N, C-alpha and C positions, 0 to 999 in steps of 0.2 A: 159922143158921136157913135151912133149905132152902125154896125157894119154887118154885112152878111157873113154868116159863120162858114168859113171854108174848112173842110177837113184837113187837119195837119198830119203830115207823116211824122213818125217818131223822131226822125232826124231833124225836121224843122222845129219840133217841140224842144228837142235838146239844144239846138242852136239858139232858140229864143231865150231859153232859161239861162244858158251859159252867158250869153251876151248881156242879159239883164243883170246877172250877178257881177259880171266883169265891170260893167259901167256903173253899177250901183243904182240903176234906175229901172223903173218898170217898162214894160213893152210899149206903153203909150208914148213915152218920151224918146224912144229909140227910133229915129227917122228911118234908117235903112230897113229896120225890122218890120215897119208897118206893112210892107208888101207881103210878108209871110205870117204876120200876126193877126188873128181875127179879133183881138181885143182892141 
């Protein structure tokens, strides 16, 4: 699913990474994170 690349703030990037590690899944499978993740 190609998405327009939105510039992420450092805070959003850290949140996305920490949630990915916490849940053990990539950003693609994290529903709530799709809103802030360009991937």
